C-alpha positions in Angstrom: 64.0 42.2 92.5 64.5 40.0 89.4 60.8 39.4 89.1 60.2 43.1 88.3 62.9 43.3 85.6 60.5 42.2 82.7 58.0 44.9 83.8 60.6 47.6 83.9 62.0 46.5 80.5 58.5 46.5 79.0 57.8 50.0 80.4 61.0 51.4 79.1 60.3 49.8 75.6 56.9 51.4 75.7 58.3 54.8 76.5 61.0 54.6 73.9 58.5 53.5 71.3 56.2 56.4 72.1 59.0 59.0 71.9 60.4 57.5 68.7 57.0 57.4 67.1 56.3 61.1 68.0 59.8 62.2 66.8 59.4 60.2 63.5 56.0 61.7 62.9 57.3 65.3 63.4 60.4 64.7 61.2 58.9 62.7 58.4 55.3 63.9 58.2 54.2 66.7 55.9 53.4 70.0 57.5 51.0 72.1 55.4 48.7 73.9 57.9 45.7 75.8 56.6 42.7 77.5 58.2 40.4 74.6 57.0 42.6 72.0 58.5 42.8 73.7 61.9 39.0 74.4 62.1 37.0 72.1 64.4 35.1 69.4 62.6 31.5 69.1 63.7 29.9 66.4 61.5 30.1 68.4 58.3 28.5 71.5 59.8 30.7 74.6 59.4 30.8 76.4 62.7 29.5 80.0 62.3 29.9 81.2 65.9 31.4 80.2 69.2 29.6 77.9 71.5 26.9 79.7 73.6 28.4 78.8 77.0 31.1 76.9 78.7 30.8 73.4 80.0 29.4 73.4 83.5 31.6 72.6 86.4 29.5 69.5 87.3 30.7 67.9 84.0 34.3 68.1 85.1 33.4 66.8 88.6 31.7 63.8 87.1 34.7 63.2 84.9 37.1 63.4 87.8 35.0 61.0 89.9 34.9 58.5 87.0 38.7 58.6 86.8 39.1 58.3 90.5 36.9 55.2 90.8 38.5 53.8 87.7 41.9 54.0 89.4 40.4 52.5 92.6 39.4 49.4 90.6 43.1 49.0 89.6 44.1 48.9 93.3 41.3 46.4 94.2 42.2 43.9 91.5 45.4 42.5 93.2 43.3 42.0 96.3 40.7 40.1 94.3 43.3 37.8 92.8 44.8 36.7 96.1 41.8 37.2 98.4 42.1 33.7 100.0 45.7 34.1 101.1 45.2 37.6 102.6 42.3 36.9 104.8 39.9 39.3 106.7 42.6 41.9 107.6 43.2 42.7 103.9 39.4 42.9 103.3 39.0 45.5 106.0 42.1 47.4 104.8 40.8 47.6 101.3 37.3 48.5 102.5 38.7 51.4 104.6 
């Protein structure tokens, strides 16, 4: 269990740093909202109307598939590192 202690400490430090950064930004940063600041920026073109249509569902499906396969690579990496010690059983387990 001692081998996981640095990972847990680093994760806690990351979370604390993120929360403190967001809190400091809210407390110390200037807040002067205006209509020009809240308008979407489109490469200098002032938007005159709403977009003609919504994004198609296939766009979101492709995005979710990308995220899913990206996460799968994270699970395959430990197998690739210790492939020699795990043998054929681990190969078929990862394959399935």
